[in-house]
C-alpha positions in Angstrom: 0.0 0.2 0.0 1.5 3.4 -1.0 0.5 6.5 0.7 1.1 9.8 -1.1 3.0 12.8 0.4 0.0 14.9 1.0 -1.8 12.0 2.9 1.2 11.4 4.9 1.3 15.1 6.0 -2.5 15.0 6.6 -2.2 11.9 8.8 0.8 13.1 10.8 -0.9 16.7 11.4 -4.1 14.8 12.5 -1.9 12.8 15.2 -0.3 15.9 16.4 -3.6 17.7 16.8 -5.0 14.7 18.6 -1.8 14.6 20.7 -2.4 18.0 21.9 -5.5 17.1 23.9 -3.4 15.1 26.2 -1.2 17.9 27.4 -2.3 20.1 30.2 0.9 22.4 30.5 -0.2 25.5 28.7 3.4 25.7 27.1 3.2 22.3 25.5 -0.2 22.5 24.4 0.6 25.6 22.6 3.8 24.2 21.1 1.8 21.2 19.8 -1.1 23.7 18.4 1.9 25.5 16.5 3.5 22.2 15.1 0.2 20.9 14.1 -0.8 24.2 12.5 2.5 24.3 10.4 1.8 20.8 9.3 -1.5 21.8 8.2 -0.1 24.7 6.4 2.1 22.5 4.4 -0.7 19.8 3.7 -2.9 23.1 2.6 0.1 23.9 0.2 0.3 20.4 -1.2 -3.5 20.1 -1.8 -3.5 23.8 -3.1 -6.4 24.8 -0.6 -6.2 28.3 0.6 -8.9 27.9 3.2 -6.9 25.2 4.9 -3.8 27.5 4.6 -5.5 30.7 6.0 -7.2 28.9 9.0 -3.9 27.4 10.2 -1.9 30.7 9.6 -4.8 32.0 12.2 -4.5 29.1 14.5 -0.3 29.2 14.6 -0.8 32.9 15.0 -3.1 32.5 18.1 -1.2 29.9 19.6 2.2 31.7 19.4 0.5 35.0 20.4 -0.9 33.4 23.7 2.5 31.5 24.4 4.4 34.6 24.3 1.8 36.6 26.1 2.1 33.9 29.1 5.9 34.1 29.3 5.8 38.0 29.3 6.3 39.2 33.2 3.3 40.6 34.8 3.3 44.4 35.3 2.8 45.0 38.8 0.9 48.1 40.3 4.2 49.3 41.8 6.0 49.5 38.4 3.5 52.2 37.4 4.9 55.9 37.4 
């Protein structure tokens, strides 16, 4: 049985997406979401699907933004002028 590159990337992306549900640490969850989104973007390029590409660019961006936002030190009231 031979699997196309597109199918292989799609199945790997699916596995990463499902695996993300088993992580409770926010940083690991976001990292897997970003990896899955990149794989789905590659899949979208391979099958020439603009909606798949666009939606996963948004997913990647949201996951990256929340990951970076959580790592920023919280501003305290005492640091305000």
